C-alpha positions in Angstrom: 8.4 24.8 -13.8 6.7 22.6 -16.4 9.9 20.5 -16.8 10.1 20.1 -13.0 6.5 19.0 -13.0 7.1 16.4 -15.7 10.1 15.1 -13.9 8.1 14.8 -10.7 5.5 12.6 -12.5 8.1 10.4 -14.1 9.9 9.7 -10.8 6.8 9.4 -8.6 6.1 6.3 -6.6 2.6 5.1 -5.5 2.3 4.3 -1.8 -0.6 2.1 -0.7 0.4 1.4 2.8 3.1 2.2 5.5 5.0 -1.0 4.7 6.1 0.7 1.4 7.6 3.6 3.2 11.1 3.6 4.7 10.9 2.0 8.2 12.3 5.1 10.0 9.8 5.9 12.8 12.1 7.1 15.6 12.2 10.9 16.2 14.8 12.7 14.1 15.5 16.4 13.4 15.5 17.7 9.9 16.5 21.1 8.4 15.7 23.0 5.2 16.5 26.6 4.1 13.5 28.1 5.9 13.4 26.0 9.1 13.9 22.9 11.1 11.7 20.3 12.9 11.8 17.0 14.7 9.6 14.3 13.1 8.5 10.8 14.2 6.2 8.0 13.1 4.4 8.2 9.8 5.4 11.8 9.2 9.0 10.9 9.4 8.5 7.8 7.2 6.7 9.9 4.5 9.4 12.6 4.6 12.1 10.0 4.2 10.2 8.7 1.1 9.9 12.3 -0.3 13.6 12.8 0.1 14.1 9.8 -2.2 11.3 10.3 -4.8 8.1 12.2 -5.3 4.9 10.4 -4.2 1.4 10.1 -5.8 -1.3 11.8 -3.7 -4.0 9.2 -4.3 -3.7 6.2 -2.0 -5.6 4.2 0.5 -3.2 5.6 3.1 -4.7 9.1 2.9 -1.3 10.8 2.4 -2.8 14.3 2.2 -3.4 14.2 6.0 0.3 13.6 6.7 1.4 16.1 4.0 -0.8 18.8 5.6 0.7 18.1 9.0 4.2 18.3 7.6 3.4 21.6 5.8 1.2 23.3 8.4 2.6 22.1 11.7 6.3 21.7 10.7 6.8 24.0 7.7 8.3 21.3 5.5 8.6 22.7 1.9 6.3 20.2 0.0 4.8 21.1 -3.4 1.8 19.4 -5.0 1.7 19.1 -8.8 -1.7 18.4 -10.3 -2.3 16.3 -13.4 -5.3 15.2 -15.4 -5.8 11.6 -16.3 -6.3 11.6 -20.1 -8.2 8.3 -20.1 -10.7 9.1 -17.3 -10.6 12.9 -17.1 -10.0 12.7 -13.4 -7.3 14.6 -11.6 -4.5 13.4 -9.4 -1.5 15.0 -7.8 2.1 14.2 -6.9 3.8 15.5 -3.8 7.5 16.4 -3.9 9.9 18.4 -1.8 10.2 22.0 -3.1 13.6 22.5 -1.4 16.4 20.4 0.0 15.6 18.7 3.3 18.4 17.0 5.2 18.8 15.3 8.6 20.1 17.7 11.3 22.8 16.1 13.4 22.6 17.3 16.9 
């Protein structure tokens, strides 16, 4: 798990606003081993980004709200890895998919 955590940090991208997310807002269905769901708007945009690369938690966009909705309302398998900033002593996290998520073709 530690190696996976290190890889998540190395690949993570920092997102400050929606313009940095893939511009895919229209409703679309997704599947993963434990479920399926149809997503739209910012939730879909964030999921598309997570499918490409992990995302830093801290941002002016308040990603945690969208991650919570994806996890709690839709069951999307998102994991959060926590890290400590060696310079400031503060903590930050990185969101990444804990399982494969693919578009579901209807």
